[in-house]
C-alpha positions in Angstrom: 13.9 65.7 -46.3 11.7 64.7 -43.4 8.9 66.5 -41.6 9.3 69.9 -40.1 7.6 70.3 -36.9 5.3 73.6 -36.9 2.1 74.6 -34.9 -0.8 74.1 -37.1 -3.1 76.8 -38.7 -6.7 75.4 -38.9 -9.8 77.0 -40.1 -13.2 75.5 -39.0 -16.4 76.7 -40.8 -20.0 75.7 -40.8 -23.5 76.8 -40.0 -24.4 78.4 -36.6 -25.0 76.0 -33.9 -23.0 73.0 -35.4 -20.4 73.1 -32.6 -17.2 75.1 -34.2 -16.3 76.5 -30.8 -16.9 73.1 -28.9 -14.6 71.5 -31.5 -12.0 74.2 -31.2 -12.1 74.0 -27.4 -10.7 70.4 -27.8 -7.5 71.6 -29.3 -4.6 71.6 -26.8 -4.8 74.3 -24.0 -7.0 76.8 -26.1 -7.2 80.4 -25.4 -10.1 82.1 -27.1 -10.5 85.8 -28.6 -14.3 85.4 -28.7 -15.1 88.3 -31.2 -19.0 87.6 -31.2 -19.5 86.3 -27.6 -20.4 82.8 -28.3 -18.5 81.2 -25.7 -20.2 82.5 -22.8 -21.7 79.0 -21.8 -18.6 77.2 -22.3 -15.7 76.7 -19.8 -12.7 77.9 -21.7 -10.0 80.5 -21.2 -10.7 83.5 -23.0 -9.5 87.1 -23.5 -12.0 90.4 -23.3 -14.1 90.6 -26.3 -12.5 92.9 -28.7 -14.3 96.0 -29.3 -12.2 97.2 -32.3 -9.7 95.8 -34.8 -6.8 97.5 -32.9 -8.0 95.7 -29.5 -8.0 92.5 -31.6 -4.4 93.0 -32.9 -3.3 94.0 -29.3 -4.7 90.9 -27.9 -2.8 88.8 -30.4 0.4 90.5 -29.6 0.0 90.0 -26.1 -0.4 86.1 -26.6 2.6 86.3 -28.8 4.7 88.0 -26.1 3.6 85.9 -23.2 5.1 82.6 -23.5 3.1 79.4 -22.0 -0.1 81.4 -22.0 -1.6 78.7 -24.3 -0.9 76.1 -26.8 -3.7 77.1 -29.0 -5.2 80.5 -30.0 -8.7 80.5 -31.4 -10.3 83.5 -33.0 -13.9 82.9 -32.7 -15.1 84.1 -35.6 -12.9 85.3 -38.4 -16.0 86.7 -40.0 -16.7 88.8 -36.9 -12.9 89.7 -36.8 -13.2 90.9 -40.3 -16.3 93.2 -39.4 -14.1 94.7 -36.9 -11.3 95.4 -39.7 -14.0 96.9 -41.9 -15.1 99.4 -39.3 -11.4 100.3 -38.5 -10.6 100.8 -42.3 -13.6 102.9 -42.8 -13.0 105.1 -39.8 -9.3 105.4 -40.8 -10.5 106.6 -44.2 -13.5 108.8 -43.1 -16.1 106.5 -44.8 -19.3 105.7 -43.7 -19.2 102.0 -45.1 -17.1 99.8 -47.3 -19.3 100.7 -50.2 -18.0 104.2 -50.1 -14.5 103.1 -51.4 -16.2 102.0 -54.8 -14.3 99.3 -57.0 -11.5 97.5 -55.3 -11.8 97.4 -51.4 -8.1 96.6 -51.3 -7.7 98.4 -47.9 -9.7 95.5 -46.3 -7.4 92.9 -48.0 -4.5 94.8 -46.8 -5.5 94.8 -43.1 -6.6 91.2 -43.1 -3.2 90.5 -44.5 -1.7 92.3 -41.7 -3.9 90.3 -39.1 -2.6 86.9 -41.0 0.8 88.1 -40.7 0.5 88.7 -37.1 -0.9 85.1 -36.7 2.2 83.8 -38.5 4.3 85.2 -35.6 2.1 83.6 -33.1 2.7 80.2 -35.1 6.4 80.9 -34.9 6.0 80.9 -31.1 4.8 77.2 -31.5 1.3 78.1 -30.8 -1.5 76.4 -33.0 -4.0 78.9 -34.5 -7.6 78.0 -35.1 -10.0 80.4 -36.9 -13.6 79.6 -36.7 -15.9 81.1 -39.2 -19.9 80.9 -40.2 -20.6 79.4 -43.6 -23.0 80.6 -46.1 -24.5 79.3 -49.3 -23.6 80.8 -52.6 -24.7 80.0 -56.1 -21.8 78.7 -58.0 -21.3 78.1 -61.7 -18.2 76.6 -63.3 -17.5 77.5 -66.9 -17.0 74.0 -67.9 -20.2 72.6 -66.4 -23.8 72.9 -67.2 -25.8 74.8 -64.8 -25.1 76.3 -61.5 -25.5 74.8 -58.0 -25.3 76.1 -54.4 -22.3 75.5 -52.4 -20.9 76.4 -49.0 -18.3 79.3 -48.4 -16.8 81.0 -45.7 -19.2 84.0 -44.6 -17.1 86.9 -45.1 -18.4 90.3 -46.2 -20.3 90.5 -49.6 -18.2 93.3 -50.7 -14.9 92.0 -49.4 -15.2 88.0 -49.3 -13.7 87.7 -53.0 -10.6 89.1 -51.8 -10.3 88.0 -47.9 -11.9 84.5 -48.1 -9.0 83.3 -50.4 -6.1 84.8 -48.2 -7.8 83.1 -45.2 -8.1 79.6 -47.0 -4.5 80.0 -48.5 -3.1 80.8 -45.2 -4.6 77.7 -43.4 -2.6 74.3 -43.4 -6.2 72.5 -43.1 -9.6 74.0 -43.9 -12.4 71.8 -42.2 -16.1 72.0 -42.9 -18.9 70.8 -40.4 -22.4 70.3 -41.2 -25.5 68.7 -40.2 -26.7 65.4 -41.8 -30.2 65.4 -42.9 -32.4 62.4 -43.0 -35.7 62.1 -44.5 -38.4 60.1 -42.8 -41.3 58.9 -44.5 
């Protein structure tokens, strides 16, 4: 009975330029793994931009094995990290693109699962995890509703998002969405 203290696992997603990285920078003592190079104008601690999925995993292992380096590890963004993962999976199976695998693409789901398991090991070191992600609009239709509508979703690969997006959302303690508020002036 009672609360159990644990570092937090947070996903922040929204359209480009909304301030996801700026918001993540306000978590306790953040260290960024900037997969896309979007924090250049921010005064934050960061590791070198990973050029491969294996480099990304090595940077995470470095944070895990270096006590006190940070209180929050930010991967900015998970959709660019997924692209590194796809490139790694394709290269290791001698494929030109993810489409070459045909139906199923389970290889990427497995690799993203490996990444999330490694992030769990970081959490066990009492380091918060923040994953930022871009958002995209998708047509959505519920079976029990009339008509379809657009909704925002994590911007993960078209061929892989049905597998990796649920993994990322289920992994998180909190999935936060940021958007602009639009006003019409007449």
